[in-house]
N, C-alpha and C positions, 0 to 999 in steps of 0.2 A: 353724492360724491362716493367714487369707488373706495371700498374699504379693504381690498385684498392685500395680502402680504406683498404681492409684486408692486402694487401701487405705493405702499409705504417704502419700499425698497427704492423705487424711482425717486421719490421725494427726498430720502435720505441722501441719495447719489447726487440729486440736484443741489443740495445744501452742502456738497463737498464732504459728506460723512460716508465715503465709499467703504471705508473699513467696517463700519457698523452696519452698512447695508448688506455686506456679505453675510454677517453672522446674525441678521434679524431673527431669522427662523430659529436658531439655536436659543436666542435670548428669550423668545416667546415661549418655547417649551420649558426653560428653566423657571420663568416667571410663574407659569402654571402649576409647575411640579412644586415649587417652594412657596406658593401663595404670596408673591411678592406685592408690596403696595405700590401705587403709582410712583411714589418718590423713590422707593427702592429700584424699581425697573428703570426709571429715568437716570438714577445714579449710576447703575450698572452699565448701561449703554454708553453715557457720557465718559465714565472712567476708561471703558475700553477703547473709545475713539481717541481719547486723549494720549493713552499709552501707546497705542499703534502710530499715532502722529509723530510721538517723540522717537519712537524706534525707527520709523521711515526717514526721519530727519537725520538721525544719527547714521543710518545706512548711506544716505545721500552724501553727508559731509565726510564720511570716511572714504567714499569714493572719490570725492573732489580733493581730499588731502593728498592722494597719491603716495602713501607710504610704501616704500619698498618692501616691507614686512611688517607684521604687527606683533610687538613684543611689549608687554606691560612692565612697569616698574617692579612689580612683584616677582618677576622672572629674574632680576638682576641680582647677582651675587655681590653684595657690597663688601664682604670679606676680602675680595680681591681688588678693591679699590681704596686703599687706606687713605687717600687724600679727600674722601667725601664721606661724612658721618652719616649715621641713620637718621639723626635729627635734621641735618642739613637736606636730605633728601625728602623728608616729610615736609619741610618747609617749602621746597620747590613744588611738591605734589599738591599743596594747598592752593597754588595758583594766584596768590596775592600779587605776586610780580607781574602776572599777565593782567590783572584787573588795573593795575596802576601803569601799564604800558612800559614796563621795565623789559630790558634786553638781558639775555644770558649769553655769555661766551665761553665755550667750552674748549680748552687748549690741552694738547697732549699728544703722544705718539699714536700711531694707528693701532687699532685693536684693543683699546683700553675701556671701550664702553661708551664713548661720547655719542655715537649715533643711537645706540639702544636707549640710552636715557633720553635723548631728544625725541625719539619716537614714542617712548613711554609717557613723556610729558604731553606730547601731542595728542596721544590717545585719550589721556585724562581730560585734556581741554575739549575734545570732540564730545565726549560723553557728559560734559557739562554745558553743552550748547554753544561752543565757540567754533568758529570756522578756522580751519587750520590748512596751510599749504606746506608741503615738504617738497624740497628740491635740492638736487646736488649742484654744486657749482659748474660741473661739466655739462649738465643740462641747461642751466640758467643762462650761460653765456650765448649759446645759439639762439635760445628763445628770445633774449633781449635784441638780438642782431636781426631777427625775422618778424619781430612784432608788427612793423609797419605794413607788411604785405602779406603775411600769411595768417588766414583766419584761425587755424588751430592754435598759433602762438598767440594771437590776440585773446583768444578765450582763456587759455590758460594764464596768461598775464593778468587778465581781468580778476581772476579768482585769487591770484597771489596778492594783487593790490587791495583786494576787499577783504582779505583774511584778517582775523584778529591776531593769529599767530602765524609768522613765516619761518619755517626752519630751513636754513641754507647749510647743507652739509658739505664738507671738505673745502671750505673757503680757503682761497690762495693756493691750492694744489698746483696750480699752473700760472704761468705768467700771462698777462693780458697786454693788448696793444693799447694805445691811448683811446681809441674809439670805444673799445670794450670797457675800459676803466671808466669813461665818461657814462656810458649806458648804465653801468652798475651803480655809479654815484647817484644818478637820477632816480633810480629804483629805491636806494636806500633813503634819499631825500624825500620821497613820496611817502615812505612807510614811517618816517620819523615822526614820533608822538602820535601816530594813528594806530600802528600795530606794534605788537612785541616781536622781536626776532631773536631765534636761537641760531647761533653760529657755532659751527664745529670746525676746528683747524688744527693742523700739527705744527703750525708755525705762529709765533707770537706776533702781536701787532707791530712790534719794532722791525719785523722783516717784511711787512705787507709793502712797504714803498718800493722795494726792489721788484716785487712782482707785478705791481700796479704800473710802474715805470713813470709815475707822475707824482712828485712829492706834494703838490698842491691839492690833487684830487684825493690822495691818501689821507692828508690832514683833514680834509672836509668829510671824507667817509668816517674816519675815526672820531671826529668831534660828534657826529650824529649817533654813531653806535655806541660810544662809550659814556655818553652824557649821563644816561640813566641806565646803568648796567651793572651786572655781577660777573666778574671774571672768575671762572672756576678751572683750576689746574688739575688734570687728570694725570697721576702719576702711576706707574705700575707696568707689569709685563703684559704682553699682547695676550688676550684671551683666545683670539684665533689660532695663534701659534700653539698656546698650551693646550688646547682642545682640538687640535686638528685631526683629522681622520686620515689615517695612513692607507695607501693603496694597497700596501704589502702587510699581511698579518705576521706577527712574530711567529717564528717556527721554532718548535721544540727540538733541543739537540738530541 
């Protein structure tokens, strides 16, 4: 039997341990330099492979999540959002609601941090091994309407439907026709008690009927969304306005 490093690398690659295969030479040198036992050598190899697989899985899930940007919960300044306490944010960060298939509904005016916290929770979920999909309502409606005949839409919808957490941003920012509302209902019905959902909206559920245009569909959607949910009101001034960058610098007199 061939005992060269190259043959061992081929075997590792065949066993789908490709990350370890690439670093085998380095591990052999370390083993000789540190006089590792067989058990120590094997542990180092397996630990490395396990870590790299986890990292690659996180990279893949981050790509699939389609976050518009990545901002952690630690980057959010809670002092500017008096309606959410540090304790409440920590409870959300524990993700027990996700494990129990609870939904979160974030309500409030634009610019108060609803999307930031949604993405922060989504990132936390990805790093703990959950599949996450982020999509704005403006992207979702065309996606639902083209799912039947566009391969790209089918692939994106498949990932949304298989996600452990679906984040729908800017819910009800625009009116829907009856067909669109019906398609949206079928998605919510599919996700019901299979996945957790985070919704952000600047309009309360009492206003959704006007935008969906069908009270029956609205009631059915609300029934599924709010059955197991926590509704959190975000009050405060817009961060984007407060920290906007001006095109013109102040001039000294």
